[in-house]
N, C-alpha and C positions, 0 to 999 in steps of 0.2 A: 504493499500499500505505499502509496506516495504520501509525502509531506502536506495532505491538506488541511484545509483548515476548520474548525471543527464544528462547523454547521453540515460541512460534506462528511465528517467523520460520523455524525450522528446517524448519518443515513447509510454508510458505507463500511464503516469501520467493523472489522471480528466476520464478516461473513462475504466471499467472494465467487458466486455459483461458475461452474465448468459448462463446458458445452452439454446443455442436454440436461441441466440440473435444476430445480426449482429456484425461480427468480424471488421467491421469500423464504426466509429462514425457515425450513420445517419444524415443527414439532417432534422432538423423539420421543414418543410417549412411552419407552421401556424401563423397568426397572435392572436389566441385566443386559450382558453382551456377550457374545457367543467366542470362544476363542478354539483354536483347533489341537493344542495341546495342552497339559497340564503345567508342562515347564514357561510357554508364555504366560498364562495363569499366573503363574509363581513370580517373575519375573516383575510383574504388576505389583503386587503385594508387595515386594523387597522394594520397592520405588527405583528398579533399577533401567525400567521400560515407563515411557508414557502412555497414557492410551483409557480408554473407555472401559469398567467394567462392572460397576455397581453405581446406579446415580444418586445415592446418598455421597458419593465423592467426587463423582464427576458425571456429564452426559455434554452429547454434542451440541445441545439447544442454549446450555447454559454456559458452555464453552464460547460460543459466540458471544452472547452477551457481555460474560464476564472480558473477554478480550475487549470489546468496545467499550467498556468502561473503563477499562485500564487504560486505554489508548487517550479517551477524552480528558481523563485527569491526570495522563503523560507519566503513568507508573509501568512497572516490570509486568505485574499481575494481579487479578482480581478474584474474590470469592465471593459468590450469592448468597445471601442467607436467606433463612426463612423471614424476617423481618427486620427494622432499622435497629430495634432492639436486640435483636440477636447477635447482630454486626457489632455494637458498642459492646455486649458482654466478651464474645470472642477475641475481640482484637484487643483488649486489658488483659484477659487469662492466657492469651498466646505468650504472654511474656511476664505477667506477673503473678503468681503462686501465693498462697496461704504464708502470712509473715510478710508481704510487700506490701506497700504504698502508693497511692497514687494522688497528685495532684491534681486537680481539676479547678476550671472554672465554676464559678457557683451556677452564672446565668446559663443554665442548660434546661434543655426539656424535661418538664417535669418525671415521666417515665424514666430518663436516664439518670436524675439526682436521684431516685429513691432505688435505682440500681446500684448504685455508687454508696449510697448512705446507711442502704439496709442492707439488701441482698448479698452483696460481695463484702459487708462488714461480717455477718454471718458466715462468709468462707472464710475468714482469716486476713482479707485485703481490706487495709485503713486506706482512708482519703481525706486530705484535708483541704477545703472549699476556701478558693480568693475571690475578691472581687474582680473581675475581669478590668477593672479601672484601676487596678492595683498600679505600683510602682514597680519599677524593676527590683527595686530594694525588697520590698513587700512579698512579690513574688520568688524572688529567691529563698527568702525566710521561710516559705513554707516547705521547701524540700527535705529529705530525710536521707539519711543514710540506706537505709530500704524502700526509698523511692526509684519507681522502675518506670513511670510515664509521666505524661501531661497530658490532659484531657481537655478540649474547649470546643466549641463551635464558632465556625467562622462568622455567622451572624444569627444569633439566640433566638430560640423559639421559646414564648412570644415577645421577648422583651427588646428584641432587636438591637442588641449589642453587636458593635462592630469590634471582634477580637485583634488585638494589634499582633498579627502571627509573627513578625520577625521578634520580636520582644521574648514571646510565649516561647520560639524555636530556639532563640539565642539562650535563654535558662535551662530548656531542657536537654539542650546539646553540651550546656557550662555543667551541668551535674552528671553528663555519660547517658543521658536518657532520652526516646524519641519522644516527640511531639505527635498526636495523635489527634486530626481535627474532623470532627462532623462537618462536610458539606453542603447539607440538604437541602436547606435554604436557597443560596445563589447557585447551586450546582457547576461545573465544570464550565459550563457557558460564561458565567458570571465571576468566576471567582477559582481560582488554579493554585491550591493552598503549596503544593511541592515546590513552586516558584519561590513561596516567601519562607522556605525552611523545615515546613510541616514533613513528619517523614511517614505517617499511614493518613489516609483518610478514610471516612465510614460513611455512609449514605441511609437512609431510609428512603429506599427504593418506589415508597407507597405514593411519595410526596410527588415532587416536580418532576421525576423523571419518568414515572409510569403516567401520571398529569390527568386521568381518566378515572381514578379511583375502582380501580377493577381487580387491582393485583396489592397483596400485602406482602412485601419484600424488604434485603437488607442488600448491602455489598461493604464489603472490606476492600482498600484499594492499596498497595505497597510499593513505596518511590522507588525502593531499590538504594537509596544514597544511606542509610543509616549504618555504621559499623558497630556490628553487633560484638564484636570481638575485643569487648573493652573489658571481659571478665563480671560483667553483671548478668549474663545472661547466656548461662550454661545450658539450658533448655534448648538453644540453638548451636552450640559453639562445642556441647560435649557429647557422645553417643547416647543415640535414643534406641535403650534396649526393646521397647517394644516394636522396633524396625530394625531386629538384628545388628543394632550400633550405628545406624547412619548419623552421620555428623550433616546437620543440614546446611552450615556454613560452608562447608567443604565439596557437598556434593551439587548443591542448588544454587552456591555464590549468592548475587542479589537479590535471587528470588527464596531467600533461605525462609524468611518470616512467611509470606503467602503460602510457603509450599506448607510448611508446617502448621500454618492454622487449618489447611482441606485436609491434610494427612492424619493431624493428631486430633485436633478438638472438633470435626467433622465426622470424624471417623468414629470418637468417643459419644460426642452430643448429639449428632445427628440433626440440627438445623437447619437443613438444607432446603432451597428454593425448589419447587417443581417446576417441570419441562413447562406445562400450561403456563405459569405464571411467568416466568421468563420470555414466553413469547410475547405476552401482551405487553411484558414491560418493555420489551425491544420495538413495539411499535410505539410506545409514547416516546421512546429514546428517538426513534426517526423525526418525530416533527419537536424536540426539545427547544432547539435551537431558536426557532421561529415563536413557540408557546412565550419561552422567556422575556423575548423582547416584548410581546402585546402584554402579558403580565406587568412590565415594569412600567410600561407606556402607561396603563390603565391604573397602576396605583399610584404614579405619580399626580395622576390627574384627582383622583380620588383623596389623595392626603394636600393636596393643594387645595381644594374644596372643604376640607373638614377644618383645616388650620386657619381659613377665613369665617367659617361658622360659629356663631357668638354661641351657640347651644353646645360646643366643645370644648372642655376643660382643660385637655393638654393631647397632644398628638406625638409620635413616636416614626420616625419613619428617615431613613437615613438618607435619601434622595431630597431632601427639604435642606436647605439653606441653614436654617434654623437648628438644624440636627448637630446635637454634640457628636457626633459621629460621622457629616458629613464629609471634613477634611479625609477622614481614616475609610470612610468609602471609596470617597474618588481614588483614592490609593489602590485598596484592596480589589473591590469591584469599579473597574471605571466605564461598564457597562451597563450597569443599573445592579439593584441588589436582589431583589425579589418580587414577588405580590404581595406580601404580607404588610398589613400597618396595626399598630397599636395605638389604642386614644381611648379617653374617657368622655362621659357623657356628665353634662353638668345636673348634679341631682343624685350622684353616688350609685350604688349598685341596683336599686331601685330603677332609674332613671334608664340604667344602662340594659336592664331585661327590658323595661317596657319598648326601647329601643329594637331591640333585636327581635322580639315578638312582633313587631310592628312590621319589618322588612318581608317584602313580598316576592322579588325575583330573589333575594339572597337569601339561604336557609341554614338555618341553628342546626349544625351538624358536628360531631367530636372527628372532624379530618380537619387540613389543612392541602393547599397547593394544587388544586386540580381545577380543571378549567372551569368550573363553576362558582361563582361569587359564593362566599359562606361565611359565617361568624360564631364566634363561642366566646364563652365567659370563661377564660382561665384558672383564675381563683378556687371557681365552685366545680370544674370538671379535671383537666388533663395535670392541674397541680392542689389538687383537692386534698393531697396528701400530706404536702408542708403543713409547717406551723406559721404562725405570722412573721416570726423571726426570718424562717425558711424564704417566704413568699416575697419578704422584701430584699434579701440577698438575690434574688433570683429575679427583681425588676416587675414581679407581678405585684401589680396595686389591687386592691379588692375592687376596684372601678374598671378595671382594664376588659376591653374588647377587643379580641383580635379578629380582625376582618382580613380574608384571603379574596382578593381582590382577581376575579375570572377574567376570561378572555374575550365577555360579551361586549356588545356596543357600550364603550363610555357613557354614553350619554343617557341610556338603561338603566347603569347601574346608579350614577348620581340623582337620578330621579325617583330610584326607590330610596334610596339614601335620605333625600329630600323630606319626600313622604312620610319618611317613617322619623325623622327627626321632628317635622311637624305633629306628631302624636305624643312628644316627650314633654 
């Protein structure tokens, strides 16, 4: 594949049909694959050969989509998972075991926060949450001897904090650990975290990558840039007895991390995506660049309207010059951020509820980032399990409305907002 631009890669990367082969990537709906000898099968299980033998580990349909997403992010390899939550979990567990420690931005998706705060803590992995707007000194102070990774979101859900990727990467590397970045909201169309020092990227492919709300999935992408041979990651540099002593860094080089994630964690935990979901995801990826352009354009118009409306108490959107993240957004996401806007309606939570219930075109749903405009009250739904203090640290206020602006005609979206505000 030539070095095409990203919107061309969205369509063509990963699959190039040969003479007489299907024009569209086929769905290989098979759990297993036939081989002519036990020896050939055995070499696959020993990681001596590459190939497909069981869909939990690899499948031709998933392989195409993984290669496409890796190319979009500029990585050496990718692994599809059953959900974005599974991608976050596996990305950390791959290099951080019981007794380990994670430094994470506090402004992250509520489900990810609970994953780190409760579930991983129960697994023996501790986490220190830092304010994403912290100074470099404050960030460095959060590291411990047993820290094994740093986690952040490029653009946080739902507070829309823009993470200073270069500062977080610098701190992570100074302590000999990788920076893992969730790039779900901007997608690789609008942000390329590897270019700013990130080492691993995760996605909830359920959101913009799918774009149609038809599949749940996640993805981990390996940049191939981190040096794992610094003594902190023996799981990659010492023999894995469950694979007859394979040393991932020796046998797989730059792809050591993503290979271990597949052959070890996916083998044992089984959080694999299905071929049908991968097929549906690929359909979404083909129009990702087009949709992101429209999402951002529509969101900018809606944000400007809301900012000038007297019934709106506050608004967060990095595309507005008034946003504290405006300059940082231009640095890391020069072509736009995403279609999500956070704002408050005067009158607090009761007014917010009345506004959302009065919308006609937009829907109240537990979802975000598909082609239809939707709204949600994060404090009462996706972040409901968090305490008041945790909500403040995550930038989620009681009156916050998260609006995911779709790709409908912007005049219709604005008209719907206007009539709903008239009832507040």
